[in-house]
C-alpha positions in Angstrom: 103.0 109.9 61.8 103.3 113.4 61.5 99.8 114.1 62.9 101.1 112.5 66.3 104.7 114.0 66.9 103.2 116.5 69.4 101.7 113.8 71.5 98.5 111.6 71.5 96.2 109.3 73.6 96.9 106.0 73.7 94.3 103.5 74.7 95.1 99.4 75.2 92.9 96.5 76.0 93.2 93.4 77.4 96.3 91.8 75.9 96.9 95.4 74.0 97.5 97.1 77.2 100.8 95.3 78.1 101.5 95.9 74.3 100.7 99.7 74.6 102.7 100.1 78.4 105.6 98.6 76.6 105.7 100.7 73.7 105.4 103.7 76.1 108.1 102.5 78.6 110.6 101.5 75.6 110.3 103.7 73.0 109.9 107.0 74.9 106.5 108.3 73.1 104.9 111.2 73.3 101.8 109.9 75.1 99.5 112.5 77.1 97.5 109.8 78.6 97.7 105.9 78.8 94.2 104.1 79.1 94.4 100.3 79.9 91.7 98.2 80.2 91.7 94.6 81.5 95.2 94.1 81.1 97.4 91.8 83.1 100.1 94.5 84.1 101.0 92.6 87.4 100.9 89.3 85.7 98.4 86.2 86.6 99.8 83.4 89.0 98.5 80.1 88.1 95.3 78.6 86.5 92.4 77.9 88.4 91.7 74.4 86.9 95.2 73.3 88.1 94.0 74.0 91.8 92.2 70.6 91.3 96.0 68.9 91.2 97.4 67.7 94.1 99.6 69.8 96.0 102.8 68.5 94.7 101.8 69.1 91.3 100.5 72.9 91.9 104.2 73.4 93.6 106.1 71.5 90.5 104.4 73.8 88.0 104.5 77.0 90.3 108.6 76.0 90.4 109.1 75.7 86.7 106.8 77.9 85.4 109.4 80.4 85.5 112.3 78.7 83.3 113.3 80.3 80.3 112.9 76.7 78.9 109.1 76.7 79.6 108.5 80.5 79.0 109.4 79.9 75.5 107.5 76.9 75.2 104.1 77.5 76.8 102.5 80.7 76.2 100.5 81.5 79.0 103.6 81.0 81.2 104.6 84.1 80.0 101.7 85.5 82.0 102.4 83.3 84.9 
């Protein structure tokens, strides 16, 4: 958009925070201010309901959540 060529402010909420941050970092957009609300920029570790599982299951899940095959199939693993 020609009106945005000289720069603009950008706002992202929740998962949109991750999208706008990625756009600014990867696309070199002329953004004056980037405001993000309730975004998981540092990731999320774990899922509280899983804490009720025995420790050996928690360790197993934590270990394999980072595997590419798991990341590609289970969406929440991308936030892990």
